[in-house]
OpenMM code with the backbone's topology and positions (N, CA, C; nanometers):
from openmm import Vec3, app, unit

residues = "MET LEU TYR LYS PHE ASN ARG MET ILE ARG GLY LYS HIS PHE ARG GLN MET LEU ASP LYS PHE LEU GLN ALA PRO SER CYS GLN ASP ALA ARG VAL GLN VAL GLN LEU PRO ASN GLY GLU PHE PHE ASP ILE SER GLU ILE SER LEU LEU GLU ASN LYS ILE LEU GLY SER TYR GLU ALA HIS ARG LEU VAL LEU LYS CYS LYS LYS ASN SER SER PRO MET GLY LYS ILE ILE GLY LYS LEU".split()
positions = [
    Vec3(-0.3543, -0.6930, -1.2732),
    Vec3(-0.3028, -0.6222, -1.3881),
    Vec3(-0.1758, -0.5487, -1.3449),
    Vec3(-0.0697, -0.5627, -1.4192),
    Vec3(0.0581, -0.5026, -1.3838),
    Vec3(0.1170, -0.4330, -1.5050),
    Vec3(0.1598, -0.3090, -1.4857),
    Vec3(0.2245, -0.2334, -1.5925),
    Vec3(0.3633, -0.1936, -1.5452),
    Vec3(0.4643, -0.2170, -1.6268),
    Vec3(0.6008, -0.1750, -1.5959),
    Vec3(0.6554, -0.0968, -1.7140),
    Vec3(0.7264, 0.0114, -1.6838),
    Vec3(0.7852, 0.0953, -1.7865),
    Vec3(0.9327, 0.1119, -1.7583),
    Vec3(1.0148, 0.1089, -1.8625),
    Vec3(1.1580, 0.1325, -1.8473),
    Vec3(1.1871, 0.2813, -1.8331),
    Vec3(1.1014, 0.3631, -1.8903),
    Vec3(1.1170, 0.5075, -1.8827),
    Vec3(1.0011, 0.5664, -1.8039),
    Vec3(0.9952, 0.6982, -1.8013),
    Vec3(0.8875, 0.7648, -1.7280),
    Vec3(0.7529, 0.7428, -1.7963),
    Vec3(0.6455, 0.7609, -1.7219),
    Vec3(0.5097, 0.7452, -1.7720),
    Vec3(0.4573, 0.8826, -1.8124),
    Vec3(0.4006, 0.8930, -1.9294),
    Vec3(0.3390, 1.0173, -1.9778),
    Vec3(0.1928, 1.0218, -1.9323),
    Vec3(0.1364, 1.1418, -1.9278),
    Vec3(-0.0014, 1.1611, -1.8844),
    Vec3(-0.1016, 1.0789, -1.9626),
    Vec3(-0.0822, 1.0694, -2.0940),
    Vec3(-0.1741, 0.9937, -2.1795),
    Vec3(-0.1760, 0.8457, -2.1415),
    Vec3(-0.0588, 0.7867, -2.1183),
    Vec3(-0.0515, 0.6454, -2.0792),
    Vec3(-0.1040, 0.6248, -1.9375),
    Vec3(-0.0787, 0.7223, -1.8502),
    Vec3(-0.1289, 0.7159, -1.7129),
    Vec3(-0.2821, 0.7097, -1.7152),
    Vec3(-0.3437, 0.7917, -1.7974),
    Vec3(-0.4895, 0.7940, -1.8106),
    Vec3(-0.5412, 0.6597, -1.8628),
    Vec3(-0.4745, 0.6035, -1.9648),
    Vec3(-0.5165, 0.4755, -2.0208),
    Vec3(-0.5107, 0.3653, -1.9162),
    Vec3(-0.4043, 0.3641, -1.8363),
    Vec3(-0.3920, 0.2622, -1.7312),
    Vec3(-0.5006, 0.2791, -1.6261),
    Vec3(-0.5240, 0.4031, -1.5830),
    Vec3(-0.6286, 0.4272, -1.4830),
    Vec3(-0.7660, 0.3862, -1.5355),
    Vec3(-0.7943, 0.4190, -1.6613),
    Vec3(-0.9235, 0.3807, -1.7198),
    Vec3(-0.9438, 0.2297, -1.7169),
    Vec3(-0.8384, 0.1530, -1.7485),
    Vec3(-0.8482, 0.0066, -1.7465),
    Vec3(-0.8696, -0.0448, -1.6049),
    Vec3(-0.7934, 0.0085, -1.5097),
    Vec3(-0.8082, -0.0348, -1.3708),
    Vec3(-0.9472, -0.0012, -1.3172),
    Vec3(-0.9971, 0.1178, -1.3476),
    Vec3(-1.1231, 0.1636, -1.2900),
    Vec3(-1.2462, 0.0954, -1.3474),
    Vec3(-1.2299, 0.0069, -1.4448),
    Vec3(-1.3420, -0.0722, -1.4942),
    Vec3(-1.3840, -0.1754, -1.3902),
    Vec3(-1.2919, -0.2161, -1.3043),
    Vec3(-1.3219, -0.3166, -1.2017),
    Vec3(-1.3829, -0.2487, -1.0785),
    Vec3(-1.4991, -0.2951, -1.0323),
    Vec3(-1.5616, -0.2357, -0.9136),
    Vec3(-1.4707, -0.2375, -0.7901),
    Vec3(-1.3863, -0.3402, -0.7778),
    Vec3(-1.2971, -0.3473, -0.6618),
    Vec3(-1.1941, -0.2347, -0.6633),
    Vec3(-1.1630, -0.1829, -0.7788),
    Vec3(-1.0637, -0.0761, -0.7914),
    Vec3(-1.1244, 0.0619, -0.7671),
    Vec3(-1.2521, 0.0777, -0.7930),
    Vec3(-1.3154, 0.2081, -0.7850),
    Vec3(-1.3123, 0.2688, -0.6453),
    Vec3(-1.3137, 0.1881, -0.5418),
    Vec3(-1.3084, 0.2377, -0.4050),
    Vec3(-1.1762, 0.2032, -0.3361),
    Vec3(-1.0752, 0.1629, -0.4146),
    Vec3(-0.9462, 0.1230, -0.3563),
    Vec3(-0.8670, 0.2445, -0.3090),
    Vec3(-0.7923, 0.2256, -0.2045),
    Vec3(-0.7017, 0.3290, -0.1539),
    Vec3(-0.5881, 0.3467, -0.2542),
    Vec3(-0.5463, 0.4711, -0.2788),
    Vec3(-0.4407, 0.5005, -0.3755),
    Vec3(-0.3135, 0.5368, -0.3002),
    Vec3(-0.2050, 0.4618, -0.3274),
    Vec3(-0.0781, 0.4840, -0.2598),
    Vec3(0.0367, 0.4789, -0.3596),
    Vec3(0.1517, 0.5270, -0.3152),
    Vec3(0.2760, 0.5203, -0.3906),
    Vec3(0.3728, 0.4355, -0.3089),
    Vec3(0.4422, 0.3428, -0.3760),
    Vec3(0.5421, 0.2614, -0.3082),
    Vec3(0.6812, 0.3102, -0.3475),
    Vec3(0.7616, 0.3445, -0.2479),
    Vec3(0.8980, 0.3899, -0.2708),
    Vec3(0.9891, 0.2706, -0.2987),
    Vec3(1.1069, 0.2946, -0.3562),
    Vec3(1.2002, 0.1843, -0.3838),
    Vec3(1.2376, 0.1022, -0.2595),
    Vec3(1.2308, 0.1638, -0.1411),
    Vec3(1.2642, 0.0906, -0.0180),
    Vec3(1.1471, 0.0072, 0.0350),
    Vec3(1.0334, 0.0082, -0.0372),
    Vec3(0.9181, -0.0719, 0.0020),
    Vec3(0.8162, 0.0019, 0.0867),
    Vec3(0.8462, 0.1235, 0.1279),
    Vec3(0.7564, 0.2018, 0.2127),
    Vec3(0.6402, 0.2580, 0.1296),
    Vec3(0.5193, 0.2593, 0.1868),
    Vec3(0.4000, 0.3092, 0.1188),
    Vec3(0.3610, 0.4469, 0.1713),
    Vec3(0.3170, 0.5337, 0.0801),
    Vec3(0.2685, 0.6669, 0.1142),
    Vec3(0.1340, 0.6894, 0.0472),
    Vec3(0.0461, 0.7678, 0.1131),
    Vec3(-0.0825, 0.8055, 0.0550),
    Vec3(-0.0636, 0.9273, -0.0347),
    Vec3(-0.1372, 0.9332, -0.1449),
    Vec3(-0.1337, 1.0506, -0.2315),
    Vec3(-0.2242, 1.1562, -0.1697),
    Vec3(-0.1686, 1.2751, -0.1461),
    Vec3(-0.2454, 1.3815, -0.0821),
    Vec3(-0.2840, 1.4937, -0.1777),
    Vec3(-0.2159, 1.5015, -0.2930),
    Vec3(-0.2425, 1.6113, -0.3860),
    Vec3(-0.1919, 1.5741, -0.5254),
    Vec3(-0.2630, 1.6195, -0.6276),
    Vec3(-0.2189, 1.6025, -0.7659),
    Vec3(-0.2192, 1.7405, -0.8298),
    Vec3(-0.1065, 1.7791, -0.8897),
    Vec3(-0.0934, 1.9121, -0.9490),
    Vec3(-0.0382, 1.9028, -1.0902),
    Vec3(-0.0808, 1.9965, -1.1753),
    Vec3(-0.0241, 2.0124, -1.3080),
    Vec3(0.0655, 2.1351, -1.3011),
    Vec3(0.1959, 2.1167, -1.3262),
    Vec3(0.2930, 2.2242, -1.3157),
    Vec3(0.3524, 2.2544, -1.4523),
    Vec3(0.3889, 2.3797, -1.4722),
    Vec3(0.4498, 2.4230, -1.5973),
    Vec3(0.5997, 2.4384, -1.5770),
    Vec3(0.6787, 2.3830, -1.6685),
    Vec3(0.8242, 2.3956, -1.6625),
    Vec3(0.8675, 2.5273, -1.7255),
    Vec3(0.9665, 2.5913, -1.6673),
    Vec3(1.0210, 2.7159, -1.7204),
    Vec3(1.1643, 2.6964, -1.7671),
    Vec3(1.2008, 2.5735, -1.8009),
    Vec3(1.3370, 2.5426, -1.8442),
    Vec3(1.3485, 2.5679, -1.9939),
    Vec3(1.4465, 2.6485, -2.0359),
    Vec3(1.4674, 2.6767, -2.1777),
    Vec3(1.5117, 2.5507, -2.2504),
    Vec3(1.4522, 2.5277, -2.3650),
    Vec3(1.4893, 2.4125, -2.4461),
    Vec3(1.4281, 2.2813, -2.3993),
    Vec3(1.3450, 2.2843, -2.2974),
    Vec3(1.2834, 2.1615, -2.2475),
    Vec3(1.1719, 2.1182, -2.3414),
    Vec3(1.1709, 1.9917, -2.3825),
    Vec3(1.0644, 1.9412, -2.4676),
    Vec3(0.9432, 1.9021, -2.3837),
    Vec3(0.9583, 1.8981, -2.2537),
    Vec3(0.8475, 1.8693, -2.1633),
    Vec3(0.8038, 2.0002, -2.0994),
    Vec3(0.6966, 2.0562, -2.1486),
    Vec3(0.6512, 2.1862, -2.1017),
    Vec3(0.5740, 2.1779, -1.9700),
    Vec3(0.5200, 2.0606, -1.9386),
    Vec3(0.4391, 2.0449, -1.8179),
    Vec3(0.4719, 1.9139, -1.7480),
    Vec3(0.4362, 1.9064, -1.6220),
    Vec3(0.4511, 1.7815, -1.5465),
    Vec3(0.3322, 1.7633, -1.4529),
    Vec3(0.2916, 1.6404, -1.4382),
    Vec3(0.1848, 1.6020, -1.3466),
    Vec3(0.2539, 1.5485, -1.2213),
    Vec3(0.2305, 1.6130, -1.1064),
    Vec3(0.3023, 1.5784, -0.9832),
    Vec3(0.2041, 1.5250, -0.8796),
    Vec3(0.2374, 1.4083, -0.8258),
    Vec3(0.1588, 1.3486, -0.7186),
    Vec3(0.2339, 1.3724, -0.5879),
    Vec3(0.1746, 1.4477, -0.4977),
    Vec3(0.2358, 1.4774, -0.3688),
    Vec3(0.1895, 1.3717, -0.2680),
    Vec3(0.2828, 1.3225, -0.1883),
    Vec3(0.2528, 1.2120, -0.0963),
    Vec3(0.2704, 1.2537, 0.0483),
    Vec3(0.2051, 1.1777, 0.1364),
    Vec3(0.2230, 1.1950, 0.2802),
    Vec3(0.2282, 1.0572, 0.3448),
    Vec3(0.2846, 1.0518, 0.4633),
    Vec3(0.2944, 0.9266, 0.5388),
    Vec3(0.1542, 0.8686, 0.5584),
    Vec3(0.1428, 0.7373, 0.5635),
    Vec3(0.0126, 0.6710, 0.5827),
    Vec3(-0.0630, 0.7311, 0.6997),
    Vec3(-0.1891, 0.7711, 0.6739),
    Vec3(-0.2716, 0.8252, 0.7819),
    Vec3(-0.3257, 0.7128, 0.8700),
    Vec3(-0.3491, 0.5976, 0.8111),
    Vec3(-0.3897, 0.4804, 0.8885),
    Vec3(-0.3241, 0.3582, 0.8237),
    Vec3(-0.2429, 0.2868, 0.8993),
    Vec3(-0.1685, 0.1724, 0.8437),
    Vec3(-0.2616, 0.0667, 0.7851),
    Vec3(-0.2166, 0.0054, 0.6766),
    Vec3(-0.2915, -0.1009, 0.6106),
    Vec3(-0.2399, -0.2356, 0.6604),
    Vec3(-0.3183, -0.3388, 0.6386),
    Vec3(-0.2755, -0.4738, 0.6718),
    Vec3(-0.1734, -0.5237, 0.5704),
    Vec3(-0.1249, -0.6439, 0.5947),
    Vec3(-0.0254, -0.7060, 0.5066),
    Vec3(-0.0867, -0.7342, 0.3696),
    Vec3(-0.0108, -0.7119, 0.2643),
    Vec3(-0.0555, -0.7399, 0.1281),
    Vec3(-0.0517, -0.8916, 0.1066),
    Vec3(-0.1625, -0.9466, 0.0546),
    Vec3(-0.1685, -1.0913, 0.0367),
    Vec3(-0.1553, -1.1327, -0.1093),
    Vec3(-0.1597, -1.0356, -0.2027),
    Vec3(-0.1413, -1.0709, -0.3429),
    Vec3(-0.1805, -0.9581, -0.4370),
    Vec3(-0.1412, -0.9724, -0.5623),
    Vec3(-0.1773, -0.8770, -0.6670),
    Vec3(-0.2928, -0.9331, -0.7467),
    Vec3(-0.3845, -0.8470, -0.7871),
    Vec3(-0.5009, -0.8891, -0.8661),
    Vec3(-0.4780, -0.8592, -1.0129),
] * unit.nanometer
topology = app.Topology()
chain = topology.addChain("A")
for resn in residues:
    res = topology.addResidue(resn, chain)
    for name in ("N", "CA", "C"):
        topology.addAtom(name, app.Element.getBySymbol(name[0]), res)
């Protein structure tokens, strides 16, 4: 299953995508990582809900995923499911 967005992902859509992925037993125990544009993978270490203090901002909050370098390297990726 692959989702691509031209713009940023909102919390509601993020939840819908996670719910669909988590229906598969193989996904429920999968390692969660972020891939940077240069192809490097990082582990997610923290998820925070932050409040914006910018005047006139229509986005009052943001969901931030904090990453860290891989704690244990993974093997080569052999395909997408």
